[in-house]
C-alpha positions as YAML, in Angstrom:
chain: A
units: angstrom
residues:
- id: 1
  name: MET
  ca: [0.00, 0.00, 0.00]
- id: 2
  name: GLU
  ca: [2.86, 2.34, 0.85]
- id: 3
  name: GLU
  ca: [4.32, 1.78, -2.61]
- id: 4
  name: ILE
  ca: [1.00, 2.78, -4.22]
- id: 5
  name: THR
  ca: [0.66, 5.82, -1.97]
- id: 6
  name: GLN
  ca: [4.19, 7.02, -2.71]
- id: 7
  name: ALA
  ca: [3.72, 6.54, -6.45]
- id: 8
  name: VAL
  ca: [0.61, 8.73, -6.38]
- id: 9
  name: LEU
  ca: [2.30, 11.38, -4.23]
- id: 10
  name: LYS
  ca: [5.15, 11.53, -6.74]
- id: 11
  name: GLY
  ca: [2.77, 11.62, -9.71]
- id: 12
  name: ASN
  ca: [4.16, 8.33, -10.98]
- id: 13
  name: ALA
  ca: [1.25, 6.85, -12.98]
- id: 14
  name: ALA
  ca: [3.20, 3.75, -14.12]
- id: 15
  name: GLY
  ca: [4.26, 3.12, -10.52]
- id: 16
  name: ALA
  ca: [0.69, 3.43, -9.29]
- id: 17
  name: GLU
  ca: [-0.51, 0.95, -11.93]
- id: 18
  name: ALA
  ca: [2.31, -1.49, -11.10]
- id: 19
  name: GLY
  ca: [1.63, -1.15, -7.37]
- id: 20
  name: VAL
  ca: [-2.07, -1.92, -7.78]
- id: 21
  name: ARG
  ca: [-1.32, -4.94, -10.00]
- id: 22
  name: ALA
  ca: [1.21, -6.26, -7.47]
- id: 23
  name: ALA
  ca: [-1.20, -5.78, -4.57]
- id: 24
  name: LEU
  ca: [-3.98, -7.62, -6.43]
- id: 25
  name: LYS
  ca: [-1.57, -10.43, -7.34]
- id: 26
  name: ASN
  ca: [-0.56, -10.76, -3.69]
- id: 27
  name: GLY
  ca: [-4.19, -11.20, -2.67]
- id: 28
  name: ALA
  ca: [-4.94, -7.76, -1.22]
- id: 29
  name: ARG
  ca: [-8.63, -6.90, -1.12]
- id: 30
  name: PRO
  ca: [-9.64, -4.37, -3.82]
- id: 31
  name: GLU
  ca: [-11.44, -2.27, -1.21]
- id: 32
  name: ALA
  ca: [-8.29, -2.12, 0.92]
- id: 33
  name: ILE
  ca: [-6.16, -1.10, -2.08]
- id: 34
  name: LEU
  ca: [-8.64, 1.68, -2.84]
- id: 35
  name: LYS
  ca: [-8.92, 2.92, 0.74]
- id: 36
  name: ASP
  ca: [-5.44, 2.37, 2.15]
- id: 37
  name: GLY
  ca: [-3.48, 3.01, -1.04]
- id: 38
  name: LEU
  ca: [-5.22, 5.38, -3.47]
- id: 39
  name: ILE
  ca: [-7.66, 7.29, -1.25]
- id: 40
  name: ALA
  ca: [-5.05, 7.62, 1.51]
- id: 41
  name: ALA
  ca: [-2.66, 9.11, -1.05]
- id: 42
  name: MET
  ca: [-5.19, 11.68, -2.24]
- id: 43
  name: GLU
  ca: [-6.02, 12.64, 1.35]
- id: 44
  name: GLU
  ca: [-2.31, 13.34, 1.85]
- id: 45
  name: VAL
  ca: [-2.24, 15.33, -1.41]
- id: 46
  name: GLY
  ca: [-5.12, 17.43, -0.06]
- id: 47
  name: ARG
  ca: [-3.31, 17.95, 3.25]
- id: 48
  name: ARG
  ca: [-0.12, 19.05, 1.49]
- id: 49
  name: PHE
  ca: [-2.09, 21.41, -0.76]
- id: 50
  name: GLU
  ca: [-3.77, 23.05, 2.22]
- id: 51
  name: ALA
  ca: [-0.40, 23.32, 3.99]
- id: 52
  name: GLY
  ca: [1.11, 25.09, 0.97]
- id: 53
  name: GLU
  ca: [3.50, 22.19, 0.26]
- id: 54
  name: TYR
  ca: [1.75, 21.21, -2.98]
- id: 55
  name: PHE
  ca: [0.34, 23.48, -5.67]
- id: 56
  name: VAL
  ca: [-2.03, 22.87, -8.60]
- id: 57
  name: PRO
  ca: [0.62, 21.21, -10.87]
- id: 58
  name: GLU
  ca: [1.61, 18.70, -8.16]
- id: 59
  name: MET
  ca: [-2.03, 18.04, -7.38]
- id: 60
  name: LEU
  ca: [-2.79, 17.41, -11.05]
- id: 61
  name: VAL
  ca: [0.00, 14.89, -11.63]
- id: 62
  name: ALA
  ca: [-0.82, 13.08, -8.37]
- id: 63
  name: ALA
  ca: [-4.49, 12.90, -9.34]
- id: 64
  name: ARG
  ca: [-3.62, 11.54, -12.77]
- id: 65
  name: ALA
  ca: [-1.48, 8.84, -11.15]
- id: 66
  name: MET
  ca: [-4.38, 8.00, -8.83]
- id: 67
  name: LYS
  ca: [-6.68, 7.76, -11.84]
- id: 68
  name: ALA
  ca: [-4.26, 5.35, -13.55]
- id: 69
  name: GLY
  ca: [-4.30, 3.15, -10.45]
- id: 70
  name: ILE
  ca: [-8.10, 3.21, -10.25]
- id: 71
  name: ALA
  ca: [-8.36, 2.19, -13.92]
- id: 72
  name: VAL
  ca: [-6.41, -1.00, -13.10]
- id: 73
  name: LEU
  ca: [-8.39, -1.58, -9.89]
- id: 74
  name: LYS
  ca: [-11.89, -0.91, -11.27]
- id: 75
  name: PRO
  ca: [-12.66, -4.39, -12.68]
- id: 76
  name: ALA
  ca: [-11.76, -5.96, -9.33]
- id: 77
  name: LEU
  ca: [-13.88, -3.41, -7.45]
- id: 78
  name: VAL
  ca: [-16.87, -4.14, -9.68]
- id: 79
  name: GLU
  ca: [-16.36, -7.88, -9.29]
- id: 80
  name: THR
  ca: [-16.34, -7.68, -5.50]
- id: 81
  name: GLY
  ca: [-19.32, -5.31, -5.44]
- id: 82
  name: VAL
  ca: [-17.54, -2.35, -3.85]
- id: 83
  name: LYS
  ca: [-19.89, 0.61, -4.14]
- id: 84
  name: PRO
  ca: [-18.78, 4.24, -4.59]
- id: 85
  name: LEU
  ca: [-19.54, 6.67, -1.74]
- id: 86
  name: GLY
  ca: [-22.11, 8.37, -3.94]
- id: 87
  name: LYS
  ca: [-22.68, 9.94, -7.33]
- id: 88
  name: VAL
  ca: [-21.40, 13.46, -8.00]
- id: 89
  name: MET
  ca: [-22.34, 15.46, -11.10]
- id: 90
  name: LEU
  ca: [-20.08, 18.37, -12.08]
- id: 91
  name: GLY
  ca: [-20.51, 21.16, -14.60]
- id: 92
  name: THR
  ca: [-19.56, 24.77, -15.30]
- id: 93
  name: VAL
  ca: [-22.53, 27.12, -15.48]
- id: 94
  name: GLY
  ca: [-23.97, 28.59, -18.69]
- id: 95
  name: GLY
  ca: [-21.84, 31.20, -20.42]
- id: 96
  name: ASP
  ca: [-18.65, 30.00, -18.72]
- id: 97
  name: LEU
  ca: [-16.09, 27.90, -20.60]
- id: 98
  name: HIS
  ca: [-13.55, 27.45, -17.78]
- id: 99
  name: ASP
  ca: [-13.06, 23.85, -16.72]
- id: 100
  name: ILE
  ca: [-9.61, 23.35, -15.17]
- id: 101
  name: GLY
  ca: [-10.96, 23.82, -11.64]
- id: 102
  name: LYS
  ca: [-13.90, 21.53, -12.35]
- id: 103
  name: TYR
  ca: [-11.53, 18.91, -13.73]
- id: 104
  name: LEU
  ca: [-9.42, 19.07, -10.57]
- id: 105
  name: VAL
  ca: [-12.49, 18.80, -8.36]
- id: 106
  name: GLY
  ca: [-13.57, 15.74, -10.34]
- id: 107
  name: LEU
  ca: [-10.19, 14.09, -9.82]
- id: 108
  name: MET
  ca: [-10.24, 14.79, -6.09]
- id: 109
  name: MET
  ca: [-13.84, 13.50, -5.82]
- id: 110
  name: GLU
  ca: [-12.81, 10.28, -7.59]
- id: 111
  name: GLY
  ca: [-9.80, 10.08, -5.30]
- id: 112
  name: ALA
  ca: [-12.17, 10.29, -2.32]
- id: 113
  name: GLY
  ca: [-14.22, 7.36, -3.63]
- id: 114
  name: PHE
  ca: [-17.11, 9.04, -5.47]
- id: 115
  name: GLU
  ca: [-18.49, 8.17, -8.88]
- id: 116
  name: VAL
  ca: [-18.13, 11.34, -10.97]
- id: 117
  name: ILE
  ca: [-20.19, 12.45, -13.96]
- id: 118
  name: ASP
  ca: [-18.82, 15.52, -15.74]
- id: 119
  name: VAL
  ca: [-21.45, 17.25, -17.87]
- id: 120
  name: GLY
  ca: [-18.95, 19.78, -19.23]
- id: 121
  name: ALA
  ca: [-18.73, 23.56, -19.44]
- id: 122
  name: ASP
  ca: [-21.26, 26.23, -20.48]
- id: 123
  name: VAL
  ca: [-24.16, 24.12, -19.17]
- id: 124
  name: ALA
  ca: [-27.51, 25.91, -19.28]
- id: 125
  name: ALA
  ca: [-29.88, 25.65, -16.31]
- id: 126
  name: HIS
  ca: [-32.35, 23.44, -18.23]
- id: 127
  name: ALA
  ca: [-29.48, 21.12, -19.26]
- id: 128
  name: PHE
  ca: [-28.43, 20.72, -15.61]
- id: 129
  name: VAL
  ca: [-32.05, 19.90, -14.74]
- id: 130
  name: GLU
  ca: [-32.30, 17.25, -17.45]
- id: 131
  name: ALA
  ca: [-28.97, 15.72, -16.41]
- id: 132
  name: VAL
  ca: [-30.07, 15.57, -12.76]
- id: 133
  name: ARG
  ca: [-33.39, 14.01, -13.78]
- id: 134
  name: LYS
  ca: [-31.60, 11.37, -15.86]
- id: 135
  name: GLU
  ca: [-28.62, 10.51, -13.63]
- id: 136
  name: ARG
  ca: [-30.09, 11.12, -10.14]
- id: 137
  name: PRO
  ca: [-26.80, 12.24, -8.54]
- id: 138
  name: HIS
  ca: [-26.48, 12.69, -4.78]
- id: 139
  name: ILE
  ca: [-24.55, 15.93, -5.33]
- id: 140
  name: LEU
  ca: [-24.55, 18.53, -8.10]
- id: 141
  name: GLY
  ca: [-21.39, 20.64, -8.17]
- id: 142
  name: MET
  ca: [-21.45, 23.84, -10.23]
- id: 143
  name: SER
  ca: [-18.49, 26.11, -10.93]
- id: 144
  name: ALA
  ca: [-18.48, 29.71, -12.11]
- id: 145
  name: LEU
  ca: [-15.23, 31.50, -12.89]
- id: 146
  name: LEU
  ca: [-16.66, 34.81, -14.05]
- id: 147
  name: THR
  ca: [-18.70, 37.31, -12.04]
- id: 148
  name: THR
  ca: [-20.98, 37.66, -15.07]
- id: 149
  name: THR
  ca: [-21.88, 33.95, -15.02]
- id: 150
  name: MET
  ca: [-22.40, 33.62, -11.25]
- id: 151
  name: PRO
  ca: [-26.16, 34.33, -11.53]
- id: 152
  name: ASN
  ca: [-26.51, 31.20, -13.66]
- id: 153
  name: ALA
  ca: [-25.75, 29.08, -10.59]
- id: 154
  name: GLU
  ca: [-28.77, 30.62, -8.86]
- id: 155
  name: ALA
  ca: [-30.85, 30.20, -12.04]
- id: 156
  name: THR
  ca: [-30.02, 26.48, -12.02]
- id: 157
  name: ILE
  ca: [-31.11, 26.12, -8.39]
- id: 158
  name: GLN
  ca: [-34.39, 27.86, -9.21]
- id: 159
  name: ALA
  ca: [-34.86, 25.61, -12.26]
- id: 160
  name: LEU
  ca: [-34.32, 22.52, -10.08]
- id: 161
  name: LYS
  ca: [-37.02, 23.82, -7.70]
- id: 162
  name: GLN
  ca: [-39.46, 24.39, -10.55]
- id: 163
  name: ALA
  ca: [-38.81, 20.88, -11.84]
- id: 164
  name: GLY
  ca: [-39.46, 19.41, -8.39]
- id: 165
  name: LEU
  ca: [-35.90, 18.07, -8.18]
- id: 166
  name: ARG
  ca: [-34.28, 20.43, -5.67]
- id: 167
  name: GLU
  ca: [-34.93, 18.15, -2.69]
- id: 168
  name: THR
  ca: [-33.39, 15.15, -4.46]
- id: 169
  name: VAL
  ca: [-29.86, 16.55, -4.74]
- id: 170
  name: LYS
  ca: [-27.35, 18.47, -2.64]
- id: 171
  name: VAL
  ca: [-25.98, 21.49, -4.53]
- id: 172
  name: MET
  ca: [-22.38, 22.65, -4.16]
- id: 173
  name: VAL
  ca: [-20.86, 25.75, -5.77]
- id: 174
  name: GLY
  ca: [-17.31, 26.98, -6.24]
- id: 175
  name: GLY
  ca: [-15.00, 29.04, -8.44]
- id: 176
  name: ALA
  ca: [-12.84, 32.13, -8.11]
- id: 177
  name: PRO
  ca: [-15.58, 34.76, -7.55]
- id: 178
  name: ILE
  ca: [-17.83, 32.49, -5.42]
- id: 179
  name: THR
  ca: [-17.88, 32.90, -1.64]
- id: 180
  name: GLN
  ca: [-19.63, 31.15, 1.24]
- id: 181
  name: GLY
  ca: [-21.86, 34.21, 1.53]
- id: 182
  name: TYR
  ca: [-22.94, 33.94, -2.10]
- id: 183
  name: ALA
  ca: [-23.57, 30.20, -1.71]
- id: 184
  name: ASP
  ca: [-25.83, 30.94, 1.26]
- id: 185
  name: GLU
  ca: [-27.57, 33.74, -0.62]
- id: 186
  name: ILE
  ca: [-28.56, 31.56, -3.58]
- id: 187
  name: GLY
  ca: [-29.60, 28.61, -1.44]
- id: 188
  name: ALA
  ca: [-26.76, 26.18, -2.19]
- id: 189
  name: ASP
  ca: [-26.07, 23.41, 0.31]
- id: 190
  name: GLY
  ca: [-22.31, 23.79, 0.25]
- id: 191
  name: TYR
  ca: [-19.32, 25.82, -0.91]
- id: 192
  name: ALA
  ca: [-15.68, 24.87, -1.31]
- id: 193
  name: PRO
  ca: [-12.74, 27.18, -2.13]
- id: 194
  name: ASP
  ca: [-10.60, 24.45, -3.71]
- id: 195
  name: ALA
  ca: [-10.61, 20.85, -4.95]
- id: 196
  name: PRO
  ca: [-9.45, 19.03, -1.78]
- id: 197
  name: SER
  ca: [-12.00, 20.83, 0.39]
- id: 198
  name: ALA
  ca: [-14.70, 20.12, -2.22]
- id: 199
  name: ALA
  ca: [-14.20, 16.39, -1.69]
- id: 200
  name: GLN
  ca: [-14.35, 16.86, 2.09]
- id: 201
  name: LYS
  ca: [-17.50, 18.99, 1.82]
- id: 202
  name: ALA
  ca: [-19.17, 16.37, -0.40]
- id: 203
  name: LYS
  ca: [-18.55, 13.73, 2.26]
- id: 204
  name: PHE
  ca: [-19.90, 16.06, 4.95]
- id: 205
  name: LEU
  ca: [-23.08, 16.80, 2.98]
- id: 206
  name: LEU
  ca: [-23.78, 13.08, 2.62]
- id: 207
  name: GLY
  ca: [-23.00, 12.41, 6.28]
- id: 208
  name: LEU
  ca: [-19.93, 10.28, 5.49]
...
């Protein structure tokens, strides 16, 4: 497990894949490899980011290594019936084409054990509503990187209410101009200033 964790921390995708294969070959339980190897590594990445020891580039390469390990592990997880913590849907609001932050949040959510559905950037309120109706996620995460597109997060929440879906999903918001105060104002369930804290907030909202 330590070998897998270190490979992820160093952003060594090949090492993470090799570590997972070796652990499976040696009879380690898939759930243990996920929890004690890959998720533990991403929790440490989050800690280092918050402590100012890691920055976005380090977080990205570590997350990619984690993703490589999960790709190897996934068939074994499915076979043994290991369920994800929950389903998270991510998208950037209408009029906004930025998606680097959303991509990072998705990687950290996967690293925390969630199933992630990315519906892309420039997603109109009605498109979010249709996606929520179809996929039934536990959490909808919306990002806005421009002050001019921030109101579209509120418009989406209102559209979910009108469609009778607001009570079925927890809504999280984030992005450079978004604050906790704005999240409260528009009726979101949660706010996160960065990717590691987004994964923590998602767990909190689902009582995990």
